[in-house]
N, C-alpha and C positions, 0 to 999 in steps of 0.2 A: 711491489713484491708479487702481488697476485698476478698482475699483467705479465711480469717476467716469467712466472711459473707457467702461465698459459701458453706463452710463446715458446717456451722450452718443450712443453708437451707436444705442441703442434710440430715443432722442428724435429723431435726425436722419435715420436710415436707415429706409426703409419695410420692412415685413415681407418682401416678396418678395426684397429684397436681403439682409436679415439671414439668411434661411433657408440659402442656399448658403454663406454665410460660416460659419454654425454647422456645416454638414456638413464644410467644409474643416477647421475647427478640430478637430472630433471625429476626423476621419481622421488628422490629424497627431498628435493625442494617442495614438490607438490604435497607430500605427506606432512612436512613441517608446517607449511602454510595452512593445510586443512586442520591440523591439531591446534595451531596457534590461534586461528580466527574462529575456532569453535566457541571460545569464550569471548565475552565482551571486553574490549580494551578501551581504556580511557585515553585521552589525547597525550598525556605524559608518557604512558607506556608505549604508545604508538610512535611518538617522536624519538624515543630511545631506540626503538627498532630501526627507524629510518637512519639514525646516526650510525648504528652498527653496520648497516648495509651501505653506508657512504652515499646516501641520497643527498644529504646535506640540505634538506629543507624541512620546515616544520609543517605538520598538518594543522589546518584550521578547524577541521570538523571531521568527526568519525562516528558512525553508528554501525548497525549490523548490515547496512546496505551500501553505504558510501564512505569513502575516504578521500579527502581532497585538501589541497593547499590553497584553493581559491577562497575569495572573501566569503565569510559566513557570518557577517554582522547581524543578520536577521535574528539569530538566536538571542540577541540582547535587545532587539528592537522593541520599542514601546507598544507596538501593535501585537507582536507575536508573543513575547515573553509572558505578559499577564494572562493572555488567553490560554497559553500552554499550562501555566500554573493552575488556572481555574479548572481546566479539563482533567488534569492529573488529580487534583483534590476531589473533584466531582465524582470520578470513577474509581479512584484508588488504583489506576493503571498508568502505564507509561507507553509512549509510542516513539518511533524514530522521528526526531524533530523535522528533518527535511521533508519527509512525506507529509507530515501534518502542515508544514508551512505551505507546501504546494496546494493542499486541500483548502487551507484558509484563504490563500490568494485567489484561487478560483471562485470561492464563495463570495469574496468581496467584489469580484468583477460581475458575478451573476446577479447580485442584488440590484443592479441597474436595469435588469431585463424584467419585463412583466412575467408574472407567474409565481408559483410556490416552490418551496424546497422539498426534495424527496431523498430519503436514504433507504436503501434496501440492504440490510445486514448491519444492524445497529449494535448488537451485543450489549456491552455495558454502557455504551454511549460516548466513548472518548471523542470520536470525530464530530458527533452531533454537538457535544458540549463545547468543543473548540469553535465550531461555527457560531453557536449561540453567544459565546463570549466575544466574537469578532464582528458580528453583524447585527445591527438593530432591526431584526425581522419584524418585531411588533410595530416599531415606528414606521416601517415601510409597508405595513399592512399585508405582510406575507405570512403564510402558514408553513409549518414544517411537519411533514409526515414521515414517521419512522416505522419501517416494515421489518419484521424479524419473526422467526418461529419461536425464538427463545427456547428452542429445544434441540439446537444443533442442526447439522445438515440432515436431509432426508436421504437415506441410503438408496432408495429407489430412483432418485434423481441423478445419481452419480454414474458417470461412464465407467467402463471397465478399467481404463487407465487411471481414473481418479480413485477408484476402489483399490487399485494396486498401489497408488501413491500413499494412501492412508494405511493400507495393510492391516495388521493386527491392532494398530493403534486407533482404528476408527471408533470403537465404543468409547475410548477415553477422550477422543476429540469431541464426540457428541456431548459427553458429560461436561466437558470444559465450557460449552456454550449453553448449558441448560440450567434451569432451576433458580434463576434470579430475576424473573420478569417482574414480580411484585416490587423488588428492590429498585429496579430501573423505573418502573411506573411511579413510584413514590418520589424518586429523585427529580423526574421531569414534571411533576405535578405543579411546580411553581411557575411553569411556562404555559399559560392557557392556550397559546396559539400552536402548541406542539401536540400532535396526535400520534399515539402509538397504535399500530395495527398488528395484532398477534396472529400468526399463521404462516404457512409455507407459501412462498412466492413460486409461481405466479398466481395461484388460486386466490390468495388474499388481496391482490391488487384491486379487485373490483369492489372491495369492502369500503373503500374511501372514494368520495366524489372529488376528483381532481381534474379540473378543466385545462389548466395550463401550468407548465413547469419551466422554471428558469435554471434550476440546478438539480442534478441527479448524481448521487454517489452510490456506487455498487460495490459491495464487499461481502459476498456470500460464499466464497471458497468453493464454488462449483459452477461449471459451465452452463448447465441448463437453466437454472433460475435467473442467472445474470443476463443471458442472451434474451430470454423471454421478457424480462423486465425492461430491457432497452427497447425491444420490439413493441411492447405495450405502451411505453411512454413516448416513443419517438413522435407520433402525431401530436402529442400534447406539448412537446418541447418547443418553446418559442424561438424565433430567430435571435441568435446571440446567446442561447442557453448553453451552459457548461455541463459536461458529463465527465466524471472522474471514475476510472476503473481501478480499483485498489490492487487487484491481483494480476493485472494484465501481463506484466513482464517478470513476475516473481518466479524464482527457481521452482521447477516441478509443476508449474501452472500452465503448461503448453496447451492443454485442452481448452482452457478459458481464453487464451490468446487466439487460438485458431477459430474458436466459435465466434468471438467478437470480430475477428478479421473477415470472416465470411459474411456476417451480418452487415458490417460497415461497407463492404464492397457492394452489397445489394442496396444499401441506403445512399451510396455515392458520397461517402464521407471518409476522411482519413483519420487514423488514430495516431496521436503523437506518443511515442514511447519514451517515458522519462527514465533517467538513471535510477530513480527511486523504486522502479518496478511498476509504477502506476501508468495508466494510459489516459490520455486527455483528448476530448473532442469538444469542438464548438460548433453548434449547428448554424449553418449559413443560410 
């Protein structure tokens, strides 16, 4: 019926009339999609939408970043699921599973490389907890250094575009990541090989003696500290070391991507852009 209606419109309406109708249709669709996906959808709701739109396939996975019908058995995997539950209980937070899965997988590969683990931008520690539940760092003789201001982003470090991105919400964003350092410190106290370093990156990086690194996770929501952290640790990253950039391809984070692209070009290394919004590097 729909196909017949479209063919009738094409047959009886001249192109100058069809064009604005297409623009109107596309505008309505964009608005509907924007409003629809503003809220989190579970798989049942999403598959109902697919049926309405006659896609006739079922999604296997959906979060705020990815919708796919490809195999997503990892969410029930004996390696991923327990670690995810641990991190969720440890931090009282939730994260997009596929992003966390990629981080976990990279950490499991990096453990085979000499050196320590480093994270810049720990917040409440979901990513760090996920790694601790997935990799026996103590058994491998590795240390885990967690760098964070625990006071939110430093406005002086933001570019003009980043300040424009946050806009009037910047004070609220800073408060969101402030005031819980003691809580995080207490939570990680059970892991003697984990060291928390409080302060703004890159100034705080020299507070810890780290000679070699096998895994680096950067998630600081700002270009300057992330670029400088990678620049600082690059000589310490061992051959085969993994780097995960949390914000590399995230919407609105073009400054971080451009900054990392410029540094990567100077370091003669490529960044893999994941559909999760993360960037991945392996030092060769």
